[in-house]
C-alpha positions in Angstrom: 65.9 120.7 -79.4 64.8 120.4 -75.8 64.5 123.6 -73.7 66.8 123.9 -71.0 66.4 125.5 -67.3 69.0 128.1 -68.2 66.6 129.7 -70.5 63.4 129.6 -68.3 62.3 132.7 -66.3 61.8 130.4 -63.2 65.6 130.0 -62.9 67.0 132.7 -60.7 70.5 133.2 -61.7 71.1 135.4 -58.7 70.2 132.7 -56.3 73.1 130.2 -56.6 73.6 127.0 -54.6 76.5 127.0 -52.1 77.2 123.4 -53.3 77.9 123.7 -57.1 76.8 125.4 -60.1 73.0 125.2 -59.3 70.4 128.0 -59.2 67.1 128.3 -57.7 64.0 127.4 -59.4 61.1 129.6 -58.1 58.5 126.9 -59.3 60.0 123.6 -58.3 61.5 125.0 -55.2 64.9 123.5 -55.6 68.2 124.1 -57.2 69.1 122.9 -60.9 71.8 123.3 -63.3 71.2 125.7 -66.4 71.9 122.8 -68.6 69.1 120.5 -66.9 66.2 119.7 -69.1 63.3 122.0 -68.5 60.0 121.0 -66.9 56.4 121.5 -67.6 56.8 124.8 -65.7 59.0 126.0 -68.3 58.5 129.7 -69.3 61.0 130.9 -71.8 62.8 134.1 -71.2 63.1 135.9 -74.5 65.9 138.2 -73.1 68.2 135.1 -72.8 67.5 134.0 -76.5 69.1 136.9 -78.6 71.5 137.3 -81.5 74.9 138.0 -80.9 76.7 141.3 -80.9 80.2 142.0 -82.4 81.5 141.9 -78.8 81.9 138.6 -77.4 82.0 140.0 -73.9 78.6 141.7 -74.5 77.4 138.4 -76.2 78.1 136.4 -73.1 77.0 138.7 -70.3 73.9 140.4 -72.3 72.8 138.3 -75.0 73.4 134.9 -73.4 73.2 135.5 -69.6 70.6 138.3 -70.0 72.2 140.8 -67.9 71.9 144.6 -68.6 74.2 146.3 -70.9 75.1 149.0 -68.3 75.7 146.6 -65.6 78.5 147.1 -63.2 80.8 144.4 -64.7 80.6 145.9 -68.2 80.7 149.4 -67.2 84.1 148.4 -65.1 85.6 146.6 -68.1 84.7 149.5 -70.5 86.0 152.1 -68.3 89.2 150.2 -68.1 89.4 150.2 -71.8 88.6 153.6 -72.3 90.7 155.2 -69.5 93.5 152.8 -69.1 94.4 150.8 -72.1 93.8 153.5 -74.6 96.0 155.7 -72.6 98.9 153.4 -73.0 100.1 152.9 -76.4 101.7 149.4 -75.4 98.3 148.0 -75.3 97.4 148.9 -79.0 98.0 145.3 -80.2 95.7 143.9 -77.5 92.9 146.4 -78.6 93.4 145.7 -82.4 93.4 141.9 -81.6 89.9 142.5 -79.9 88.6 144.4 -82.6 89.5 141.7 -85.1 88.8 138.5 -83.3 86.0 139.8 -81.2 83.2 139.3 -83.7 84.6 135.9 -84.7 84.5 134.8 -81.0 81.1 136.4 -80.6 79.7 134.6 -83.4 81.1 131.1 -82.2 79.9 131.7 -78.8 76.3 132.6 -79.7 76.2 129.4 -82.1 77.6 127.1 -79.6 74.9 124.8 -78.3 76.5 125.0 -74.8 76.6 128.7 -74.9 74.7 129.2 -71.6 77.1 127.0 -69.4 80.2 128.3 -71.2 79.0 131.9 -70.7 78.6 131.2 -66.9 82.0 129.7 -66.8 83.6 132.5 -68.8 81.9 135.3 -66.7 82.9 133.4 -63.3 86.3 132.3 -64.2 87.6 135.3 -66.2 85.4 138.4 -66.4 84.4 138.8 -62.8 88.1 138.3 -61.7 89.4 140.5 -64.3 86.8 143.3 -63.1 87.8 142.6 -59.3 91.5 143.3 -60.3 90.7 146.3 -62.1 88.7 147.6 -59.1 91.6 147.0 -57.0 94.2 148.5 -59.0 95.9 145.3 -60.2 95.9 146.2 -64.0 98.5 143.7 -65.0 96.7 140.8 -63.2 93.5 141.9 -65.0 95.1 141.8 -68.4 96.8 138.4 -67.8 93.3 137.0 -67.1 92.0 138.8 -70.1 94.6 137.2 -72.3 94.0 133.9 -70.8 90.2 134.1 -71.6 91.0 135.0 -75.2 93.5 132.2 -75.8 90.9 129.7 -74.3 88.1 130.9 -76.4 90.4 131.0 -79.7 91.4 127.5 -78.8 88.2 126.3 -78.2 86.7 127.6 -81.7 90.0 127.0 -83.6 90.4 130.7 -84.3 93.8 131.6 -85.6 95.5 134.8 -84.2 95.8 137.5 -86.9 99.1 139.0 -87.8 98.9 142.8 -87.7 101.3 144.8 -89.8 100.8 148.2 -88.1 103.5 149.6 -90.6 100.6 150.2 -93.1 97.9 151.2 -90.7 96.9 154.5 -89.2 95.8 153.7 -85.6 93.4 156.1 -83.8 93.7 154.7 -80.1 90.1 156.4 -79.6 88.4 154.2 -81.9 90.1 150.8 -80.6 88.5 148.3 -78.7 84.8 148.8 -79.7 84.2 145.7 -82.0 80.6 145.7 -80.8 77.2 147.2 -81.4 75.0 148.2 -78.4 71.5 147.3 -77.9 68.8 147.8 -75.3 68.8 145.2 -72.6 66.4 144.2 -69.9 67.2 145.8 -66.7 69.2 143.1 -64.9 72.4 143.9 -63.0 75.5 141.9 -63.4 77.0 142.1 -59.9 80.7 141.8 -59.1 81.5 139.9 -56.2 
């Protein structure tokens, strides 16, 4: 498999072109798409080539895009989960679904040969807008965007929604929404614009 610009240290993911989804290459002094074939200056970024975690959001942001596990975006989403969703019983199903389907989606994203451009799209179309709604106190809009993202990913990977019979379960809201393992990450921040 040929190397792509998106896994090269020379591609600056923080310097996006104003004219499309292209990023600045420090070596070639031009903008390129992450899916472009790498040139002779290719310098693999080992932090962009990792295993998946159980959480597809962490897989997308940290394991594929290479941002820090404690970046502002992930901290905003985790804070929302821990301090808002868990505090409201009506979101129990949403958190349970995340725990059950999260590892499946994570595995599929990481195994996807187009994981890098897909992850850029997911972060820009869903995760960053979701975090911005959270920061502005528009929680229902954030939840709607999140649900649309889950629907999109489940359709893409042909994952069937799981029917949950809560009558046979004892549910501890504090333990929900953590279908992931945390790992040390490189010190890159994912900005919320």
